[in-house]
N, C-alpha and C positions, 0 to 999 in steps of 0.2 A: 489488488489494492482496494478497488471499489466495486459496487454491484449495480451499475446501471443496466437497463434492459438491453443487452447487447446480443449479437449473434452468438450462438453457442456451438461448441464442438461436441462430438459424441463423447460421452464420458460416463463413468460410474459414480454414484454417490454412495460412499461406504461409511457407515457409522463408526465413530472413533473406537468404540468398544471392540468392534471386529477388526478394525485396522491395526490396533495395537498388538493383537495376537496373531496377525496374519504373517505369511511369508511372501516373498516375491512371486511373480507369476509363474516362474519355472519354465516358461515357454521360451525357447531360444530364439524364436522369431519375433518376440514382442519386447519392447522397451516400455516400462511403466513409469509415468510421471505422477507423483503424488503432489497435489496442488490445493490451494485454497479455492473456495467456492467461486471467487471472482475471476478465476483463470478461464477465460472464454474466447479463445482464438477463433478465427473464421473456420467454418466447416470446410474440411478438405485441405487445411493448411499443411498437414503432415503427409499428404500424398507424395509430394516431391521428395521428402525424406525417405519414404518407403521405396520409391522408384530407384533412388540412388544407392540405398543400403540393403534393401530386402527386408528391413525391419519394420514391423507395424508398431505404431505408437498408441498406447492406451493411457487415458487420463483418468486418474482416480481423485475425485474431490473429497475433501475430508474436513470441512468446516472453514473457519477463518484462519488467517495466517498463524495466529498464536496457537490455535488448536493443532494445526498441522505440525508445527515445530515441536510442540509439547509431545505429541504422539510419537514423532520420530525419535525423540529423546528417550522414550521408554524402551526402544529396541536398538540401540546403537550397535552396529556390526551385524545385525540380523534384520535387514531392512524389509519394509513392506513393498518396496518398489526399487527402481533403479536411479531415478533423478527426483529431487525435490525442488519445486518452484514455489517461491513465496516468502522465504526469510527476508526481512527487510532490515533497515538500519537499526531499528529498535529491537530486533530479534536475533540478529546474526551472532552476536557474542554468546548468547545462550546456546545457539546451535553448535557453535565451535566448541564451547566448554563441554557440551554433552558428547562431543566426538562423533557426530552423525555423518560428517562429510569425509570423503576421500579427496585429497588435493588434486587439482588438475589445472594446468596452465594452457588455456585455449589460445591458438594463434590469433583469434579475433580480438584479443585484448589490445592489439596494436591499433584498432579502429576506435577505441574508446578514449575518453578524456583521462589523462594521467592521474588527476586527483581522484577520480572514481575508482580506477584500477587500484590505487594505493590504499583504498579502504579495506582490502583483503591482502595484506602483505604475504600471508602464508598460502594464498591461492586455494584455501579450503572451499570457497564458492566463487562463482563467476557473476559479475554484474550483468543484469539483463534489461533493466529500465530504470528511469529516474522520474521523480515527481516531487511535488511539494504539498504538504498539509498546511492549510491556511484558513483563516476566517473568510467565510463567504457571507454575503448579505443580499437581501431582497431589494433590488433597486426601486421597484414601484412602491414598496411599503414606505421607504424613507422619502421618496419624491412626493407622495400623496400627503405627507405631513409637513413638508417643507423643512425637514431636519437633515443634518449631515450624517451620513453613515459612518461607522467606525473605520479608522485608518490604522490604528496602532493597538498594541496590547493595552496600553493605558486607557484608551477610549472605552474598552469593554467594562472597566470598573467605574466609569463615570456615571453619576446618577441619571443622566439622560438615557442610559442604556439599561435601566433597571427592568428586570423581567423579560429581556429580549434575547438572551443568549442561551443556546442549548449545545451541550458538548457530549460526545460519546465517552464513556468511562475509560480511563487509561488502564483499568484492571482487566477489561474484557475487549478492548478495541485497539487495533494498531494505530489508526489516526488519532484516537484519544490519547494514547501514550506519546505519540509524536508531538502532539500539542502541549502536553504536560512538560516534556523534555525541552521543547522550544521555550517555554516560559522560564524554566530553570536556567537555560543558557542565557536568556535575556536579562533576568533579574538577579542571578547569582544567589547570594545568601538571602536576598529579599523575596524569593519566590513564595515562601509560605505566607508572608503578609499579603502578597498579591492575591493568592487564592482565597484568603480570608475575605478580602475586599470583593472578589467575584461572588463568593457565597453570600455575602451580605447584600450584594446588588441583585439578588434574585436568580442566580445561576441555576439552570436545570441540567442535571446529569442523567443520561439514559444509558442503556447497556451497550448499544452499538451504533455504528454509522448509519445503518439502514433506518433504524428508529428515529435517530436524530434528523436525518435529511428528508425522509419521505413521510414522517408522521408529525414531528414537532415543528419543522421548518415551514415557513410560509411561502417559500419559493414555488415555482410552477410544478416541481416534482413532489411537493408536499402540500398539505392543506392545514398545517398547524398554525398556532398563534405567534410563533417566535421568528423574527426576521433575520436573526444572526445565528450561524451554525459553523461548527468545525467541519470542513470538508477538504476539497482539493483545488489546486490552481487550475485544474482541467475540468472542473465541474461546469463552468459556463458553456463550453462547446457541446457537452452532453445535453444540456438543457435545450439548446437550439436544435440539435440533430434528432432528438426524440420528442420534440414538442408536438402535441396534438390538441388543437390545430397547429399548423406550422407557424413559426415566427421568424422574423428577419433579424432580430437582435436578441442577444442573451438577456434574460430577465434577472440574472444574478451577476454579481461582480465579486472580486477578490480584494481583500486588504493585503497587499503584497508585503507590507512591512511585518506581517505576522507569519510569514511562510517559513516552514522548517523542511529542509530537504530530506527526502526519503530515496534511498537506493534499494532496489529489489534485486534479489539474487536467486540463481539456480545452482544446485550443487549435486554432485554424484554421491549417492548414499553409500557409506562405507559398508562393505560386505556384499555389494551387488555381485551376482554371478555373471553379469554382462558388462564389465568395465569398459571394454572397447566400444560397444554400442552406446553406452552412456556418454562416453567422450564425444562420439560422433553427434549425439543428440544435443549436447551442450554447444557444440560448434554450430549446429543448425539453428538453435534458439537465439544465438548471437550473430547469425548471418543476416545479410541484407533482406532476404525475402520475409523471414519471420519478424524481424525488427520493424519492417514497414507495415506489418499488420497490427502492431500494438496500439497506435494512437486511437483508432476508431473502434477497437474491440475492448480494450482495457483502460483506455483514457490515461495513458502514461506516455512519457517521452522515450523514444528509442535511446538505448545507451550508445549506439554507434553514432559517430559524428558524420558519417557519409549517407545517412538516410534522410530524405526530404520529408518534411511534415506536410500533411494534408491541409488544404486551404482553411478548413474549419478550425484547426488548431492555430494556424497562423493568425487568424482573425480574432478568435474569442478566448483562447487559453491565455491565462496570465503566465508570464515568465519572469519571476523575480530576478533582478540583477545580482542580488547578494543575499540569498536565503540563509537562514540559520543552519549551520552544519554541526552535527553532533559528534562528539568524541566517543568512539566505540568503547575505548577502555574505561572512560568515566561512566558510561551507561552500564557496562558490565559490573563495575565495582559498586555502583550505588543504586541500581534499579530497584532492588527489593526494599531498601531503606526508604527511598523516595516514595514508592507506592504505599508503603505502610504509613508514612507521615501524611501523604495526601489523603488517605482513607480517614485518618484521625481528624484532619482539618475539614474535610468536605462532607463526609458521609456519616460521621458519628456526632 
């Protein structure tokens, strides 16, 4: 979901042009996960899986989540690996429509919230984590000027916030798309007028989350001029844990009324020659050990209800009581039209 400087697992970085034409590993002793670049579990996390099953896990990273799903959609039934990690709420319907997954019902679904399980009624993919895309802001910037930070979507269009907001493009960024869809859910038929107001208020659009957060944002991870950014509800604990020099409080905060829920999924790639091993890996990815590794490596919430959160998450991560939840069918039916209209409104 995001790309903070976290501990990395051994992996390969495969260009998409090669990935699209590749075949699975063909090694009966290896299970291959195709994942986005921010899939960074702890080193050695898969050793326990190998000890139990005799199967080695190889991670192939292939760009951001959108690129990974797009590439998998080029070869449905002739996969480049065995399991895909990284389709999220905004991408799942595309992956299902492209027929890239083989359905599987993991016994670990019983440990997950029923409303999250219900997001995939056909069991084409398995929920693996949850999080929220939200407006983040630089606490010190607003405090130094004695002004109130944004709390709602409406605040972002207020003249007081002119030239302060940077967002990743929904055309090329998963959080950017989640933010756009959140505004559509919030404003309904008025979403186009809302984005016109944002544009007129000095909105800056960049290609991806990394550029928005680490280049244009003024928070401690960035050195840019803009104190408001589209990021995650879990960005504040990352700011604390990776601060240099160390800090005792998060320098950024979250406008929880702007949060849109994202569920992330893993799925068995249809056509894998190792379906049994792939099912075992899905069960491992949704088991307690791997789930407990997620918060401080990928800054997402475990999907299991029985996994305790680390203190840093409890203290600094925002947890919206009622985030915006997207309707997958509506996203599937309207995504292309919404993106085309957004492009006309904001970029042309």
